[in-house]
C-alpha positions in Angstrom: 45.4 35.7 57.8 47.1 33.6 55.1 44.8 30.7 56.0 41.7 32.8 55.6 42.9 33.9 52.1 43.6 30.3 51.1 40.2 29.2 52.4 38.5 31.9 50.5 40.4 31.1 47.3 39.6 27.4 47.7 35.9 28.2 48.3 35.5 30.0 45.0 35.7 26.9 42.8 33.4 25.0 45.2 30.8 27.7 45.0 31.0 28.0 41.2 30.5 24.2 41.0 27.5 24.4 43.3 26.0 27.2 41.2 26.4 25.0 38.0 25.3 21.7 39.4 22.3 22.6 41.5 20.2 24.0 38.6 20.9 20.9 36.6 19.7 18.7 39.5 16.5 20.7 40.0 15.7 20.8 36.2 16.6 17.3 34.9 15.0 17.6 31.5 17.0 17.9 28.3 18.1 21.5 27.5 16.6 23.3 24.5 19.9 24.9 23.3 20.1 22.9 20.0 16.5 23.5 19.0 16.4 25.9 16.0 13.2 27.6 14.8 13.9 26.1 11.4 13.9 22.5 12.6 11.3 20.4 10.8 10.1 17.4 12.7 7.2 14.9 12.4 6.4 12.0 14.6 4.2 8.9 14.2 3.9 6.8 17.3 1.9 3.6 17.6 1.1 1.4 20.5 -0.6 -2.0 20.0 -1.8 -4.5 22.5 -1.3 -7.9 20.8 -2.9 -11.1 21.8 -2.3 -14.7 20.6 -5.5 -16.2 19.1 -5.8 -19.9 18.7 -7.8 -21.5 15.9 -7.3 -25.1 17.0 -4.1 -26.2 15.3 -3.0 -22.8 14.2 -2.3 -19.6 16.1 -2.2 -16.0 15.1 -1.3 -12.8 16.8 -3.9 -10.0 16.5 -4.2 -6.5 17.9 -6.9 -6.0 20.4 -6.2 -2.3 20.7 -4.2 0.1 18.5 -3.4 3.7 19.3 -1.7 6.0 16.8 -0.4 9.5 17.6 0.8 11.7 14.8 2.5 15.0 15.5 3.3 17.3 12.6 5.9 20.1 12.5 3.6 22.9 13.8 2.5 20.8 16.9 -0.8 19.6 15.5 -1.5 16.2 17.0 -3.9 13.6 15.8 -4.8 10.6 18.0 -6.7 7.6 16.6 -7.8 4.5 18.5 -9.0 1.2 17.2 -10.5 -1.4 19.7 -11.5 -4.9 18.6 -11.5 -3.9 15.0 -13.6 -0.8 15.4 -12.2 2.7 14.9 -13.2 5.6 17.1 -13.3 9.1 15.8 -9.9 10.9 15.6 -9.1 13.5 18.2 -7.1 16.6 17.4 -4.9 18.5 19.8 -2.5 21.4 19.5 0.8 21.0 21.5 2.1 24.1 23.1 5.3 25.6 21.7 7.1 24.7 24.9 5.9 21.1 24.7 6.9 20.8 21.0 10.3 22.4 21.8 10.9 19.9 24.7 10.0 17.0 22.4 12.3 18.3 19.6 15.1 18.8 22.1 14.7 15.3 23.4 15.0 13.9 19.9 17.8 16.2 18.7 20.0 16.5 21.8 20.1 12.8 22.6 21.1 11.6 19.1 17.8 9.6 18.8 17.8 10.1 15.1 21.1 8.2 14.8 19.8 5.0 16.5 20.5 2.1 14.1 17.7 -0.1 12.8 17.4 -3.0 15.3 15.2 -6.0 15.4 13.9 -7.1 18.8 12.9 -10.7 19.1 9.7 -11.4 21.1 9.6 -14.4 23.5 7.7 -17.2 21.9 5.8 -18.3 25.0 3.8 -15.0 25.4 0.1 -14.9 24.9 -0.2 -11.1 25.0 2.1 -8.1 25.0 2.4 -4.5 23.9 4.3 -3.5 20.8 5.4 0.0 19.9 6.4 1.7 16.7 8.0 5.1 16.2 8.8 7.0 13.0 10.6 10.3 13.5 11.6 12.6 10.7 13.9 15.5 11.7 15.3 17.9 9.1 15.1 15.2 6.4 16.7 12.4 8.4 14.4 9.6 9.5 14.4 6.7 11.9 11.8 4.0 12.1 11.8 1.7 15.1 9.6 -1.1 16.4 10.0 -2.8 19.7 8.0 -4.9 22.2 7.7 -4.0 25.9 10.8 -4.8 27.8 9.4 -7.9 29.6 8.4 -9.4 26.2 12.0 -9.6 24.9 15.4 -10.8 26.1 17.0 -8.0 24.0 18.1 -4.7 25.6 15.9 -1.8 24.6 18.0 1.4 24.7 16.9 3.9 27.4 16.5 6.7 24.9 13.8 4.8 23.2 11.9 4.4 26.5 12.5 8.0 27.3 10.9 9.2 24.0 8.1 6.6 24.5 7.4 7.9 28.0 7.3 11.5 26.7 4.7 10.6 24.0 2.7 8.5 26.5 2.3 11.7 28.6 0.8 13.5 25.7 -1.9 10.9 24.9 -3.9 11.5 28.1 -3.9 15.2 27.4 -5.6 14.5 24.1 -8.2 12.1 25.3 -9.4 14.0 28.3 
């Protein structure tokens, strides 16, 4: 009888831990608890495909393709594309409130706004690579980052930057479809 009581008392913390951990494993995204309705956020994300152009003795790096995504505080997104020097018409899109809330939570909960300004050196032997830029303004604080794709640099790019980049890259196909 005593063993049964001890087993039951020992099972209670295990069950409590399971009830806490399992939902977190099934829903791996950032929680929205810190998002306030009064948060003011704007995002400008750019992606450039750069290519080295040779003019005989001199070389220059130019953008073959440039994509810019601007998201304002109310979720209005504007996407612009420039290919080979020619701009295509801008496309507008309205993010859902949940999508905007997830994006705000990702920026706010992870401390993204506190990332220090860092310069990422590009390998000199590359002929083409992608370069990204992100400017986020959240409640008056701003961060402006520029980085190349990971295989174009020997520097370590923090995972939070890649996480925000991936989230924004998911939004772009929604706009252009």
